[in-house]
C-alpha positions in Angstrom: 46.9 31.7 222.9 43.7 32.1 221.0 43.8 32.6 217.2 41.8 35.9 217.5 44.4 37.2 220.0 47.4 36.3 217.8 46.3 38.5 214.8 45.8 42.0 216.2 44.9 43.8 212.9 45.7 43.6 209.2 48.1 46.2 207.8 46.7 48.0 204.8 49.3 50.3 203.3 50.4 51.0 199.7 53.3 48.6 200.1 51.2 45.7 201.5 48.5 46.3 198.9 51.2 45.9 196.2 52.5 42.7 197.8 49.0 41.3 198.1 47.9 42.1 194.5 51.1 41.0 192.8 52.5 37.5 192.2 53.8 37.4 195.8 50.4 36.8 197.5 51.7 38.2 200.8 49.4 39.5 203.5 50.7 41.7 206.3 49.4 41.6 209.9 50.2 43.3 213.2 50.6 40.3 215.6 51.0 39.7 219.3 54.6 40.2 220.3 54.6 36.7 222.0 53.5 34.8 218.9 55.9 32.8 216.8 55.8 31.8 213.1 54.0 28.5 213.6 51.2 30.1 215.7 50.7 32.9 213.2 50.5 30.5 210.3 48.0 28.3 212.1 45.9 31.3 213.1 45.7 32.6 209.5 44.8 29.1 208.2 42.1 28.6 210.8 40.5 32.1 210.7 40.5 32.6 207.0 40.3 29.0 205.7 43.4 29.3 203.4 46.7 27.4 203.0 49.9 29.2 203.9 53.3 28.6 202.4 55.6 30.7 204.7 55.6 33.4 207.3 58.2 36.1 207.9 58.3 38.1 211.2 59.7 41.5 211.8 60.2 43.1 215.2 59.4 46.9 214.8 61.2 48.9 217.4 59.6 52.0 218.9 60.5 55.4 217.6 61.8 58.2 219.8 59.4 61.0 220.3 59.9 64.4 221.9 57.2 66.5 223.3 57.4 70.2 224.3 56.1 71.3 227.7 55.5 74.6 229.5 58.5 76.6 230.5 60.6 75.5 227.5 61.2 72.0 228.9 61.2 68.9 226.7 60.1 65.4 227.5 61.3 62.5 225.4 60.1 58.9 225.3 59.5 56.0 222.9 56.4 54.7 221.1 55.5 51.1 221.7 57.4 48.3 219.9 55.4 45.8 218.0 55.6 42.7 215.7 54.7 42.5 212.0 54.1 39.3 210.1 54.2 38.7 206.3 52.2 35.6 205.5 52.6 34.1 202.0 49.6 32.1 200.7 49.6 29.0 198.5 48.9 29.2 194.7 45.4 30.4 193.9 44.6 31.2 197.5 43.3 34.6 198.7 41.6 36.1 201.7 38.2 37.5 200.6 38.0 40.1 203.3 41.0 41.9 201.9 39.7 41.8 198.4 36.6 43.8 199.2 34.2 41.2 197.8 
């Protein structure tokens, strides 16, 4: 699997910004569901030129959604499940794209 295909997009939320700016140096990414920890770490190291210490993966299950239809009927389904990765960088390492420099 190509490195660009493993990392789908970075996650930029208040929680991930706090993790990134604190002492933790953790960056969050939405990743391909087939990728494992070793592939994710290698992709981050190669694409951003940094040294990683660890990688934690979370499988996010899809939420149930209900949609109203004509005639008072309801249709229910689920949003897509996806995988999230928290990558911890080594001491004095950072990804410049996230920092806005």
